[in-house]
VMD Tcl script that draws the C-alpha trace (Angstrom):
set ca {
  {-48.03 309.11 120.58}
  {-45.73 311.79 121.98}
  {-48.07 312.32 124.92}
  {-48.10 308.56 125.52}
  {-44.29 308.51 125.61}
  {-44.13 311.38 128.07}
  {-46.84 309.74 130.17}
  {-44.82 306.53 130.34}
  {-41.71 308.46 131.40}
  {-43.61 310.31 134.14}
  {-45.25 307.11 135.42}
  {-41.93 305.29 135.41}
  {-40.26 308.00 137.47}
  {-43.14 308.13 139.95}
  {-43.26 304.33 140.32}
  {-39.53 304.11 140.89}
  {-39.54 306.82 143.56}
  {-42.45 305.20 145.38}
  {-40.47 301.95 145.51}
  {-37.01 303.56 145.80}
  {-36.22 302.36 149.31}
  {-37.27 298.82 148.43}
  {-35.06 298.85 145.34}
  {-32.02 299.63 147.50}
  {-32.43 296.16 149.03}
  {-32.58 294.40 145.66}
  {-30.13 293.80 142.83}
  {-31.87 296.46 140.73}
  {-30.26 299.94 140.76}
  {-31.59 303.29 139.57}
  {-29.00 303.62 136.75}
  {-29.82 300.11 135.58}
  {-33.54 300.91 135.45}
  {-33.01 304.27 133.74}
  {-30.76 302.74 131.08}
  {-33.11 299.81 130.55}
  {-36.26 301.91 130.38}
  {-34.70 304.32 127.91}
  {-33.54 301.43 125.74}
  {-36.98 299.80 125.79}
  {-38.60 303.05 124.69}
  {-36.12 303.30 121.82}
  {-36.76 299.72 120.70}
  {-40.48 300.39 120.87}
  {-40.08 303.59 118.85}
  {-41.58 305.48 121.77}
  {-38.84 308.05 122.39}
  {-40.49 311.50 122.06}
  {-39.41 313.28 118.90}
  {-38.44 316.36 120.87}
  {-35.75 314.36 122.70}
  {-32.64 314.38 120.48}
  {-28.91 313.90 120.85}
  {-28.58 317.68 121.11}
  {-30.45 317.47 124.40}
  {-28.13 314.70 125.54}
  {-25.08 316.83 124.73}
  {-26.46 319.76 126.71}
  {-27.38 317.53 129.65}
  {-23.97 315.84 129.42}
  {-22.15 319.14 129.76}
  {-24.33 320.39 132.60}
  {-24.03 317.06 134.43}
  {-20.26 316.96 134.04}
  {-19.76 320.49 135.30}
  {-21.94 319.98 138.38}
  {-20.84 316.44 139.21}
  {-17.12 317.15 138.74}
  {-17.39 320.18 141.02}
  {-19.46 318.46 143.70}
  {-17.44 315.23 143.64}
  {-14.31 317.25 144.38}
  {-16.02 319.56 146.87}
  {-17.23 316.63 149.00}
  {-13.75 315.22 149.52}
  {-11.68 316.10 152.57}
  {-8.45 316.70 150.63}
  {-6.34 317.32 153.72}
  {-7.64 314.19 155.40}
  {-7.03 312.20 152.22}
  {-3.39 313.26 152.13}
  {-2.87 312.70 155.86}
  {-4.54 309.41 156.67}
  {-6.68 307.80 153.95}
  {-4.03 305.47 152.57}
  {-6.34 303.10 150.69}
  {-8.00 305.66 148.38}
  {-4.68 307.47 147.98}
  {-3.07 304.25 146.79}
  {-5.93 303.40 144.44}
  {-5.73 306.87 142.89}
  {-1.95 307.25 142.66}
  {-1.06 303.61 141.89}
  {-4.27 301.84 140.88}
  {-5.36 304.36 138.23}
  {-2.04 304.36 136.32}
  {-1.87 300.56 136.49}
  {-5.45 300.27 135.20}
  {-4.64 302.73 132.40}
  {-1.50 300.85 131.35}
  {-3.22 297.48 131.52}
  {-6.21 298.75 129.57}
  {-3.93 300.25 126.92}
  {-2.16 296.94 126.37}
  {-5.44 295.02 126.17}
  {-7.01 297.46 123.68}
  {-3.84 297.59 121.58}
  {-3.85 293.79 121.26}
  {-7.58 293.48 120.60}
  {-7.89 296.39 118.15}
  {-4.74 296.16 116.02}
  {-6.25 298.29 113.24}
  {-6.13 301.37 115.46}
  {-2.91 303.16 116.56}
  {-1.52 302.83 120.07}
  {-2.78 306.33 120.93}
  {-6.36 305.18 120.27}
  {-5.89 302.21 122.60}
  {-4.57 304.58 125.26}
  {-7.55 306.93 124.76}
  {-10.02 304.06 125.21}
  {-8.19 302.88 128.33}
  {-8.27 306.39 129.81}
  {-12.02 306.72 129.18}
  {-12.63 303.37 130.89}
  {-10.61 304.24 134.01}
  {-13.12 306.48 135.89}
  {-15.55 304.68 138.18}
  {-19.05 305.59 139.36}
  {-20.03 304.62 142.89}
  {-23.68 305.39 142.04}
  {-23.88 302.05 140.23}
  {-23.07 300.28 143.49}
  {-25.29 302.17 145.94}
  {-26.09 298.94 147.77}
  {-22.42 298.82 148.71}
  {-21.54 302.42 149.52}
  {-24.82 302.99 151.41}
  {-24.78 299.70 153.32}
  {-23.92 300.39 156.98}
  {-22.99 296.73 157.46}
  {-20.03 297.15 155.08}
  {-17.09 298.61 157.04}
  {-16.93 302.38 156.69}
  {-13.30 302.30 155.64}
  {-14.09 300.15 152.61}
  {-17.06 302.29 151.62}
  {-15.00 305.44 152.02}
  {-12.20 304.08 149.84}
  {-14.66 303.28 147.03}
  {-16.45 306.63 147.34}
  {-13.33 308.82 147.47}
  {-11.76 307.06 144.52}
  {-14.95 307.40 142.50}
  {-15.24 311.08 143.40}
  {-11.74 312.01 142.27}
  {-10.70 309.64 139.48}
  {-12.92 311.21 136.81}
  {-11.38 314.65 137.29}
  {-7.87 313.19 137.43}
  {-8.40 311.21 134.22}
  {-9.87 314.11 132.26}
  {-6.59 315.93 131.35}
  {-5.11 312.68 130.04}
  {-8.26 312.00 127.99}
  {-8.11 315.48 126.46}
  {-4.43 315.14 125.55}
  {-4.91 311.72 123.97}
  {-7.99 312.92 122.07}
  {-5.89 315.76 120.65}
  {-3.23 313.26 119.53}
  {-5.68 311.11 117.56}
  {-7.90 313.95 116.28}
  {-7.63 314.77 112.52}
  {-5.02 317.43 111.82}
  {-7.44 319.17 109.45}
  {-9.80 319.92 112.33}
  {-7.10 321.38 114.56}
  {-7.82 324.81 116.05}
  {-5.60 327.81 115.37}
  {-2.13 327.13 116.71}
  {-2.55 323.35 116.47}
  {-3.67 320.66 118.86}
  {-0.52 320.79 121.01}
  {-0.94 324.45 121.98}
  {-4.69 324.04 122.31}
  {-4.35 321.08 124.68}
  {-1.57 322.75 126.68}
  {-3.81 325.76 127.31}
  {-6.74 323.50 128.16}
  {-4.93 321.53 130.84}
  {-3.02 324.46 132.38}
  {-5.39 327.42 132.30}
  {-8.37 325.26 133.28}
  {-7.08 324.13 136.68}
  {-5.47 327.51 137.44}
  {-8.65 329.47 136.79}
  {-10.85 326.86 138.48}
  {-8.73 326.51 141.63}
  {-8.47 330.28 141.99}
  {-12.22 330.79 141.70}
  {-12.89 327.86 144.04}
  {-10.71 329.37 146.75}
  {-12.25 332.83 146.28}
  {-15.74 331.33 146.37}
  {-14.95 329.44 149.56}
  {-13.53 332.53 151.26}
  {-16.59 334.51 150.18}
  {-19.00 331.87 151.50}
  {-17.34 331.70 154.91}
  {-17.29 335.49 155.17}
  {-21.00 335.63 154.32}
  {-21.82 332.89 156.85}
  {-19.85 334.59 159.62}
  {-21.77 337.81 159.05}
  {-25.17 336.06 158.74}
  {-25.56 337.45 155.21}
  {-26.70 334.19 153.64}
  {-28.69 331.03 154.36}
  {-28.53 327.39 153.20}
  {-30.95 328.10 150.33}
  {-28.80 330.86 148.91}
  {-25.58 328.96 149.62}
  {-26.77 326.16 147.33}
  {-27.50 328.52 144.48}
  {-24.16 330.26 145.03}
  {-22.34 326.92 144.93}
  {-23.87 325.91 141.60}
  {-23.15 329.40 140.28}
  {-19.52 329.00 141.32}
  {-19.25 325.75 139.33}
  {-20.75 327.49 136.29}
  {-18.47 330.50 136.74}
  {-15.39 328.28 136.80}
  {-16.52 326.56 133.61}
  {-17.24 329.75 131.67}
  {-14.21 331.64 133.00}
  {-11.89 328.86 131.86}
  {-13.44 328.54 128.41}
  {-13.26 332.32 127.99}
  {-9.47 332.35 128.42}
  {-8.87 329.14 126.44}
  {-8.81 326.64 129.29}
  {-10.96 323.55 129.72}
  {-14.17 324.25 131.60}
  {-14.60 320.72 132.94}
  {-11.12 320.62 134.45}
  {-11.80 324.08 135.85}
  {-15.02 322.88 137.51}
  {-13.15 319.98 139.13}
  {-10.31 322.22 140.28}
  {-12.82 324.75 141.62}
  {-14.40 321.98 143.70}
  {-11.00 321.09 145.17}
  {-10.21 324.73 145.96}
  {-13.65 325.21 147.46}
  {-13.29 322.06 149.60}
  {-9.91 323.14 150.95}
  {-11.41 326.39 152.27}
  {-14.99 325.49 153.21}
  {-14.56 321.85 154.27}
  {-17.81 320.84 156.04}
  {-19.39 324.30 156.27}
  {-21.52 323.96 153.13}
  {-24.13 321.24 153.67}
  {-25.46 321.77 150.14}
  {-22.61 319.90 148.44}
  {-23.71 316.75 150.25}
  {-27.47 317.29 150.08}
  {-27.56 318.01 146.33}
  {-25.92 314.70 145.46}
  {-28.59 312.88 147.43}
  {-31.56 314.75 145.91}
  {-31.43 316.92 142.78}
  {-28.14 315.33 141.75}
  {-29.84 311.94 141.63}
  {-32.47 313.25 139.21}
  {-29.74 314.76 137.03}
  {-27.89 311.45 136.97}
  {-31.04 309.42 136.23}
  {-31.95 311.77 133.39}
  {-28.54 311.32 131.82}
  {-28.73 307.53 132.11}
  {-32.23 307.57 130.62}
  {-31.12 309.61 127.60}
  {-28.07 307.39 127.13}
  {-30.35 304.36 127.07}
  {-32.87 306.00 124.74}
  {-30.43 307.57 122.28}
  {-27.14 305.63 122.39}
  {-27.54 302.11 123.75}
  {-29.54 300.63 120.81}
  {-26.90 301.62 118.24}
  {-24.08 300.62 120.58}
  {-25.49 297.12 121.04}
  {-25.56 296.53 117.28}
  {-21.82 297.23 117.16}
  {-20.91 294.57 119.73}
  {-18.48 292.02 118.34}
  {-16.04 289.53 119.84}
  {-13.07 291.93 120.27}
  {-15.29 294.56 121.89}
  {-16.87 292.05 124.27}
  {-13.40 290.77 125.16}
  {-12.11 294.29 125.84}
  {-15.08 295.09 128.08}
  {-14.86 291.79 129.96}
  {-11.12 292.12 130.55}
  {-11.48 295.73 131.66}
  {-14.20 294.93 134.19}
  {-13.08 291.51 135.38}
  {-9.28 291.59 135.16}
  {-7.66 294.97 134.55}
  {-9.38 297.04 137.24}
  {-9.42 294.37 140.02}
  {-5.77 293.46 139.37}
  {-4.67 297.11 139.34}
  {-6.37 297.77 142.69}
  {-5.00 294.54 144.14}
  {-1.45 295.56 143.22}
  {-1.93 299.14 144.42}
  {-2.92 297.98 147.91}
  {0.06 295.65 148.36}
  {2.04 296.94 151.31}
  {-1.04 298.40 153.00}
  {-3.05 296.76 155.76}
  {-5.80 295.72 153.32}
  {-6.27 291.95 153.45}
  {-6.80 289.94 150.23}
  {-10.60 289.95 150.57}
  {-10.63 293.75 150.97}
  {-8.45 294.19 147.89}
  {-10.80 292.04 145.83}
  {-13.88 293.79 147.20}
  {-12.62 297.32 146.48}
  {-11.22 296.24 143.12}
  {-14.49 294.73 141.94}
  {-16.69 297.66 142.93}
  {-15.35 300.07 140.37}
  {-18.33 300.25 137.97}
  {-18.07 302.35 134.81}
  {-20.85 304.87 134.74}
  {-21.75 308.41 133.87}
  {-18.21 309.80 133.56}
  {-17.19 307.11 131.05}
  {-20.28 307.69 128.91}
  {-20.09 311.48 129.00}
  {-16.34 311.65 128.38}
  {-16.75 309.39 125.34}
  {-19.68 311.46 124.09}
  {-17.73 314.71 124.31}
  {-14.49 313.30 122.88}
  {-16.25 311.65 119.91}
  {-17.20 315.09 118.58}
  {-13.61 316.02 117.74}
  {-12.58 312.67 116.23}
  {-13.05 311.26 112.74}
  {-16.62 309.88 112.48}
  {-15.62 306.21 112.25}
  {-13.26 306.42 115.21}
  {-15.63 308.59 117.23}
  {-18.48 306.13 116.75}
  {-16.25 303.18 117.65}
  {-15.05 304.75 120.92}
  {-18.55 305.94 121.81}
  {-20.10 302.52 121.18}
  {-17.38 300.78 123.19}
  {-17.87 303.16 126.12}
  {-21.66 302.91 126.09}
  {-21.57 299.12 125.91}
  {-19.14 299.11 128.82}
  {-21.49 301.29 130.87}
  {-24.63 299.21 130.42}
  {-22.78 295.92 130.90}
  {-21.11 297.32 134.03}
  {-24.45 298.60 135.32}
  {-25.85 295.10 134.94}
  {-22.90 293.18 136.40}
  {-22.20 295.50 139.31}
  {-25.89 296.00 139.98}
  {-26.74 292.32 140.31}
  {-23.65 291.57 142.41}
  {-23.78 294.59 144.73}
  {-26.34 293.27 147.24}
  {-25.16 289.65 147.58}
  {-21.45 290.54 147.67}
  {-21.99 293.40 150.10}
  {-24.00 291.09 152.36}
  {-21.36 288.36 152.16}
  {-18.51 290.78 152.81}
  {-20.36 292.47 155.67}
  {-20.94 289.07 157.26}
  {-17.27 288.22 156.90}
  {-16.11 291.44 158.54}
  {-18.79 291.67 161.27}
  {-17.18 292.12 164.62}
  {-13.93 293.34 163.13}
  {-12.90 296.93 163.70}
  {-11.26 298.73 160.81}
  {-10.24 302.25 161.65}
  {-7.98 304.64 159.84}
}
mol new
graphics top color blue
foreach p $ca { graphics top sphere $p radius 0.5 }
foreach p [lrange $ca 0 end-1] q [lrange $ca 1 end] { graphics top cylinder $p $q radius 0.2 }
display resetview
């Protein structure tokens, strides 16, 4: 039976890749398929016994370190600060508005939990994942400025939200499980030492890479390995001194990007190749190990919270954040809708649940996982038709920034 399960997984992956280009023109996305296939295997009792939640935790940590680093490393930070007003507004205004709106909604819908729990849930639901809307961000008919706004926001909001998530998790964590010195000191060290160590290593790594390139001491193959090693070094260096490794990886990516800019092709190529396999694997394990239990916990308040988060809170926050810019109403709606909740939301919830009381940890994890699969479905099925409609509306118009 185990061999049959592994055979099905291998055949699924091969079939998807053979039809991958065709899928990009349909309403079916890779994350949607990976989640669905994993869930079907679980319902059919076909998940291999050797695949456990321990494997998911390991993959979650590896994925977060690499994706946080590469998301930050791909962004032109200087250009963002100078001219990209839409993503800057969505990050600096839209994110806080979405967090505040989500906190109010969760506080009203889950009155049995303290306000800090509502805030923690809202923070976990803030990050977006452009991978769930590939038909939008990869569609050349959609104006580049709109695609860039969605991609930049998605690349940076997970790292920006992480310190807040860690602080709120420390507030609601049981006092009995607090580390030496208490949660306040622990969290303070996590959110200060992490970015300091990470940014420093990122800058040093960038300087070292450029020096090696200028002297013809390296090649693209070795540069890729060095880049992944830099992300790992930032993670382990921060955890060694008491900082948070995930924040360090994100900060290292920013420091690296500021120095290297477009001189390391690997940070773009990895996300389009090996990074895709890493992401699909995580979605598959989430579907196989977490989605079935999460679905059984769905009730009216949880469905309402998810619906309001996806349909009202996020779109309204982005709409308000772009007031005063040159984004027309249709652009505000378009950018606001394509903020799917994906890998970051699931992995943040998975990691945070470990330090919370079991009942609360399970509740937050189930809410996050249900949000992810519902978002994958809604944003997946709407990505192609809405992108086509929006592209048709804006054809012939020039939008430059």
